[in-house]
C-alpha positions in Angstrom: -100.2 -136.2 -168.9 -99.4 -132.6 -170.0 -100.5 -132.0 -173.6 -100.1 -128.8 -175.6 -101.7 -128.7 -179.1 -101.1 -125.8 -181.4 -103.2 -124.8 -184.3 -103.8 -121.8 -186.7 -100.6 -121.8 -188.7 -100.6 -121.4 -192.5 -99.4 -119.4 -195.4 -100.0 -115.6 -195.4 -98.8 -112.7 -197.5 -96.5 -110.0 -196.0 -98.6 -107.6 -194.0 -101.2 -110.2 -193.2 -102.4 -111.6 -189.9 -102.8 -115.0 -188.3 -104.0 -116.2 -184.9 -102.3 -119.2 -183.3 -104.0 -121.2 -180.5 -102.6 -123.6 -178.0 -105.0 -125.9 -176.2 -103.6 -127.2 -172.9 -104.6 -130.2 -170.9 -103.2 -132.5 -168.1 -102.3 -129.7 -165.7 -104.0 -126.8 -163.8 -103.6 -124.2 -166.6 -104.2 -121.1 -164.6 -101.3 -122.0 -162.2 -98.6 -121.6 -164.9 -97.2 -119.0 -167.3 -97.3 -119.9 -170.9 -94.9 -119.1 -173.7 -94.7 -119.0 -177.5 -91.4 -119.9 -179.2 -90.4 -120.1 -182.8 -87.7 -121.8 -184.8 -86.8 -120.9 -188.4 -84.7 -123.4 -190.5 -81.1 -123.4 -189.5 -81.8 -121.1 -186.5 -82.0 -121.6 -182.7 -85.5 -121.8 -181.2 -86.2 -118.4 -179.6 -88.8 -116.9 -177.3 -91.5 -114.9 -179.0 -93.9 -114.0 -176.1 -94.8 -115.0 -172.7 -97.8 -114.4 -170.4 -98.0 -114.9 -166.7 -100.6 -117.1 -165.0 -102.7 -114.9 -162.9 -101.7 -111.3 -163.5 -101.6 -111.8 -167.3 -98.5 -109.7 -167.6 -96.7 -110.1 -170.9 -93.3 -109.9 -172.4 -92.2 -109.9 -176.1 -89.2 -110.3 -178.2 -88.1 -107.0 -179.6 -88.6 -108.3 -183.1 -92.4 -108.7 -182.6 -93.3 -105.9 -180.2 -96.2 -103.8 -181.5 -97.2 -106.5 -184.0 -97.9 -109.7 -181.9 -100.2 -110.0 -178.9 -100.2 -113.0 -176.5 -103.4 -113.7 -174.5 -104.9 -116.5 -172.5 -108.4 -117.7 -171.7 -108.1 -119.6 -168.4 -111.7 -120.9 -168.7 -110.8 -122.6 -172.0 -107.2 -123.7 -171.0 -106.0 -121.9 -174.2 -103.3 -119.4 -175.0 -103.3 -117.4 -178.2 -100.8 -115.5 -180.3 -102.3 -112.8 -182.5 -99.8 -111.9 -185.2 -100.3 -108.8 -187.3 -98.2 -107.1 -190.0 -96.4 -110.3 -190.6 -93.0 -110.2 -192.3 -91.1 -112.9 -194.3 -88.7 -113.1 -191.4 -91.6 -114.3 -189.1 -91.6 -117.6 -191.1 -90.9 -120.4 -188.6 -92.4 -123.3 -186.7 -94.2 -121.8 -183.7 -94.3 -123.8 -180.5 -96.3 -123.5 -177.3 -94.4 -124.1 -174.1 -94.8 -124.2 -170.4 -92.5 -125.2 -167.5 -94.0 -127.3 -164.7 -91.9 -128.2 -161.6 -88.7 -127.7 -163.5 -89.7 -129.6 -166.6 -90.3 -128.1 -170.0 -93.3 -129.1 -172.1 -93.7 -128.4 -175.8 -96.4 -128.8 -178.4 -95.8 -130.3 -181.8 -95.5 -126.9 -183.4 -97.4 -125.2 -186.2 -95.8 -123.8 -189.4 -96.2 -120.2 -190.3 -95.0 -119.1 -193.7 -95.0 -115.5 -194.8 -94.5 -115.2 -198.5 -95.9 -113.3 -201.5 
């Protein structure tokens, strides 16, 4: 079955960096776009970044443009989110996501906390 497993979260000071990873299995990875979402306490889950399957084209939320970079390694069935110049408002649970034949699949999430 489809599995998405995130890793790489943690506590970092403002201005710091983290790299999140999402290991995918149970489907043909390079056939599907991949997304990163985040949800802060009391807020709606929102799209952070997405990457297309073959072209590798990317889109970002305005709040992270120029600071975050999404990438994928189709040989490793893994999607990454490089996060630089982190701000306290980036604190959230980050989720990996894909949609396959109309169904949404989510990982368990990884906590990112930006605090001094």
